[in-house]
C-alpha positions as CSV (number, residue, x, y, z in Angstrom):
1,M,108.6,167.9,63.1
2,K,109.5,164.6,61.3
3,T,107.8,163.1,58.1
4,L,108.0,159.7,59.1
5,S,108.0,156.6,57.2
6,R,105.6,153.9,58.8
7,L,102.2,152.9,58.0
8,K,101.4,153.5,61.7
9,D,101.0,155.3,65.2
10,V,104.1,154.2,67.3
11,R,102.7,153.8,71.1
12,V,104.9,153.7,74.5
13,L,104.2,152.7,77.9
14,G,106.0,153.9,80.2
15,I,106.0,152.2,83.5
16,D,107.3,153.9,86.8
17,P,108.0,151.1,88.8
18,S,107.5,151.3,93.4
19,S,107.3,148.5,95.8
20,H,103.5,150.1,96.4
21,S,102.7,150.0,92.5
22,L,103.1,150.2,89.3
23,A,102.5,153.5,87.2
24,W,101.3,153.4,83.5
25,G,101.6,156.5,80.6
26,V,101.3,155.6,77.3
27,C,102.2,158.7,74.3
28,K,102.4,157.7,71.2
29,I,104.1,159.2,67.9
30,T,101.9,160.2,65.2
31,L,102.2,159.1,61.4
32,Q,103.2,163.2,61.1
33,G,105.5,163.1,63.7
34,D,104.1,164.5,67.0
35,I,104.1,163.3,70.3
36,E,100.5,163.0,71.6
37,F,99.7,161.4,75.5
38,E,96.8,158.7,75.9
39,S,96.0,157.2,78.8
40,A,97.6,156.9,82.2
41,G,96.6,154.9,85.3
42,K,98.3,152.2,88.0
43,I,98.1,149.0,89.3
44,P,98.2,149.3,93.0
45,L,100.3,146.4,94.3
46,V,99.1,144.4,98.0
47,K,102.6,145.3,100.1
48,Q,101.3,143.8,103.5
49,E,101.1,140.7,102.0
50,G,104.4,140.1,101.2
51,V,106.2,140.1,97.5
52,S,104.4,137.5,96.2
53,A,101.1,139.5,96.4
54,S,102.7,142.2,94.6
55,I,103.9,139.8,91.7
56,S,100.5,138.3,91.3
57,S,99.3,142.0,91.1
58,I,101.4,142.1,88.2
59,V,100.9,139.2,86.6
60,G,97.0,139.5,86.9
61,V,96.9,143.4,85.6
62,L,99.6,144.6,83.8
63,P,99.2,142.0,80.3
64,G,95.5,143.6,80.2
65,V,97.0,146.9,80.4
66,I,99.8,145.7,77.5
67,K,96.8,144.7,75.5
68,A,94.4,147.6,76.2
69,T,97.2,149.9,75.1
70,N,99.0,148.4,72.5
71,P,102.1,149.5,73.4
72,D,105.0,149.1,70.1
73,Y,107.3,149.8,73.1
74,F,107.8,149.1,77.2
75,F,109.7,151.6,78.4
76,I,110.7,151.0,82.5
77,E,112.6,152.9,84.5
78,Q,115.3,151.4,86.2
79,P,115.3,150.8,89.4
80,V,117.2,153.6,92.4
81,Y,118.8,151.7,94.9
82,I,118.3,152.9,98.1
83,Q,120.1,152.2,101.3
84,N,117.2,149.8,102.5
85,F,117.6,146.6,101.0
86,Q,114.8,145.3,101.8
87,T,112.7,147.7,99.3
88,S,115.6,147.5,97.0
89,R,115.0,143.8,96.6
90,I,111.4,144.2,96.3
91,L,112.1,147.0,93.6
92,S,113.9,144.3,92.1
93,Y,111.4,141.4,91.7
94,I,108.8,143.9,90.3
95,V,110.7,145.3,87.5
96,G,111.9,141.7,86.6
97,A,108.2,140.7,86.8
98,S,107.6,144.3,84.3
99,I,109.5,143.0,81.9
100,A,109.0,139.3,82.1
101,M,105.3,140.5,81.3
102,A,106.1,142.6,78.1
103,R,108.4,140.0,77.3
104,A,106.1,137.1,77.1
105,V,104.3,139.6,74.6
106,R,106.7,140.0,72.5
107,V,106.8,144.2,73.5
108,P,110.5,145.2,73.4
109,V,111.3,146.2,76.1
110,V,113.9,149.6,77.1
111,E,115.6,150.5,80.7
112,A,115.2,154.4,81.8
113,S,117.3,155.7,83.6
114,P,116.1,158.4,85.9
115,L,118.3,161.0,85.2
116,V,118.7,160.1,82.1
117,W,114.6,160.3,81.0
118,K,114.1,163.4,83.1
119,T,117.2,165.3,81.5
120,G,115.5,164.6,77.9
121,I,112.4,166.1,78.5
122,G,113.5,169.1,80.1
123,Y,113.5,168.4,83.5
124,S,116.3,171.0,86.0
125,K,117.3,169.6,89.2
126,V,116.6,171.2,92.7
127,T,120.3,173.1,92.9
128,K,121.4,173.5,96.3
129,K,121.4,177.0,95.3
130,D,117.7,176.9,95.0
131,I,117.8,175.7,98.3
132,V,119.7,178.1,100.0
133,A,117.6,181.3,98.3
134,W,114.3,179.4,99.7
135,T,115.5,178.8,102.7
136,I,116.5,182.5,103.2
137,Q,113.4,183.4,101.7
138,M,110.9,181.3,103.6
139,G,113.2,179.8,106.5
140,E,114.8,176.0,106.4
141,K,111.3,174.2,107.3
142,D,109.7,175.7,104.8
143,A,112.5,176.0,102.2
144,K,112.3,171.9,102.5
145,K,108.6,171.4,102.6
146,K,108.9,173.4,98.8
147,A,112.5,171.6,97.5
148,S,110.1,168.5,98.0
149,Y,106.9,170.0,96.1
150,E,109.5,171.2,93.5
151,R,111.2,167.5,93.4
152,K,107.3,165.8,92.1
153,N,106.1,168.9,90.4
154,R,108.5,170.4,87.9
155,V,107.7,166.9,85.3
156,R,103.8,167.6,85.9
157,D,105.2,171.0,84.6
158,L,106.8,169.9,81.6
159,M,103.7,167.4,81.1
160,I,101.1,170.0,81.3
161,K,103.3,172.7,79.2
162,R,103.8,170.0,76.0
163,Y,99.9,168.6,76.4
164,S,98.1,171.3,77.2
165,D,95.2,170.5,75.3
166,E,95.3,166.8,75.9
167,F,96.1,167.3,79.5
168,S,93.2,168.9,80.8
169,D,92.5,166.6,84.2
170,H,96.1,166.0,84.8
171,E,94.6,166.8,88.7
172,K,93.7,163.4,88.6
173,Y,97.1,162.0,88.3
174,D,99.5,161.5,91.0
175,S,103.3,162.1,90.9
176,D,103.9,158.1,89.9
177,V,102.1,157.7,87.1
178,I,103.0,161.7,86.1
179,D,106.3,160.0,86.4
180,A,105.7,157.2,84.0
181,I,103.7,159.7,81.2
182,G,107.4,161.2,81.4
183,I,109.0,157.8,80.9
184,A,106.6,157.5,77.6
185,T,107.0,160.9,76.4
186,W,111.2,160.4,76.6
187,G,110.3,156.6,74.9
188,C,108.5,158.5,72.4
189,Q,111.7,161.0,71.7
190,Q,114.1,157.4,71.8
191,R,112.0,155.8,68.7
192,L,111.8,159.4,67.0
193,D,115.8,159.5,67.0
194,V,116.0,156.4,65.5
195,V,112.9,156.4,62.8
């Protein structure tokens, strides 16, 4: 535990963007140097009506989330560009609009590489060795299901372990929101390193 020379808790708003939603989570660094989970949620984006409707959702709702959570920092996951050009393009607009909303209210923005933030909170990747072992144990089809489940659930397990008391109702959060909480947690760790 670090002793910090500041006069207030520091809040980090973590954002996990996707083409269908903007998941968010807020964690804070207390005056004692502990990291605590505060709140989380999701902004649905209307995909069927085009990118303009998605941007309108961000512009209409994200400022309210920022105002309500009062973050000192805004950590957003860097987009992972997939082979589908259309999805990559839409994701770029969503990330850009989100960053613009944070900067409009003068909240510093930090990009979070998926590989870096996950490693930073203790995430271990599903390896080929894991998949081979599961395939031998349960067959190829079930091994693929288990690998998919593990990829999504390992961040949840880390958050449950870290925030055991504050996180008893974690079932209400989907994997996108859990990732946003993970990003906020990593963001707090990064801020602790510079305080």
